[in-house]
N, C-alpha and C positions, 0 to 999 in steps of 0.2 A: 787327449788321454792316451798314455802309452799302450801299445799293443803287447799283451802278455801271451807268449806261445806256451800252450799246454801240451804235454805229451803223456801218454799212458804207458806204463811199463808193468810187467809182472815179475815180482820178486818173491821167491819162495812160495809160489802158488797164490799170491795175493796181488790183486790188480790195484795199482797206485797211480793217481793222476798228479803230475808234478809240474811246476812252473820252471822252465829252463833258467829263468833269471834268478831264481831263489836258491837252488841247490847246487853248490859248487863242489862240495866235498862228498865223494861217494862213501866215505867212511861213516857218514851220518846215518846210513841205512843199516839197521841192526836186524840180526836174524831172530832174536828171542823176544822182540818187542813188536807191538803193532806200530807200523810206520805211518802215523797220521801226518797230514800235511803240516800241522802246527809243530809237532814234535821234531819232524825233519828240519824245519826252518830253525828251530831253537838249537838243535845239535849242530847244524851247519854254521850258525853264528859262533858257537863255542869253538868248533874246530878251526874255523878261519882265524880266530884270535890266537889259538894255540899254535897254529902253523906260522904265525907272524913271529913267534918267540920259540923256535924249535929246540933250543938248548937250555932253556930256562924252566925252572919249576915255578908254577904260578898258583897262588892260593885261590880258593873258591871265591872269596870276597873280591879279589882283584879282577877276576874274570867277570863277575856280576856287575861290578861298577863300570868296567870298561865297555861292555857290550849293552848295558842298559836293561838288564833282566834282574829279577829278584834272586836273592841268594838261594832260596828253596828250589826254584826252577832249575837253576844252574847245577845245584848239588844233585838233584834227581837225575838229570841227564848225564852228568859226569859219572854217577854210580852205574847207570845203565851201560855207558861206554866202557867203564872199567870191567864190568862183568864179561864183555866181549873182547877185552884186551886191546881196545882202541887207544886208551890212555892208561898211564901208570900213576899210582897214588903213593905218596910217601908222607908219613906223619912226622912232624917236627913240633914238639912242644904242644901236642893236642890240636895242631892245625893241619889241615889236609893240603898238600901241594900236588899239582898235577902236571904231567908231562906227556907229550904225544909219543906214541910207540912206532907209528908208521905201518902198523898192521890194520886189518879190517877190510871191509868191502872195497875193492878197487875196480876201476873201470877197465875194460878190456884193453883200451889204448895204453893206459898206464902200465898194465901188466906186461904187454908186448914190448914196451920201451925198456922195462927193467930186465926182461928175460932175453932180449936180443943182443945184449952187450956181452 
């Protein structure tokens, strides 16, 4: 059985226990939402998929089918990330297309790399 390393962090006054293997994208942590473990994992999957296609606009259905989640779950988390400007939404013929913005919660390491140049 693989060993899962858990760590505890405090984000905006809320203590959250996370698995280091599960959360790769710090943008999954939202300020206006409760950051439950399951919600972080879902947003993490969505963000990893969107970062694989950084210059493309992807529909909600494409994201849901590619990562194996239901349309409604993906749509809920995309709207939450849209509210915090992590993703951008464009409507084309009544279909929502999403693209990553590059904004959102960043790790200190990533911030230092961007600001030391």
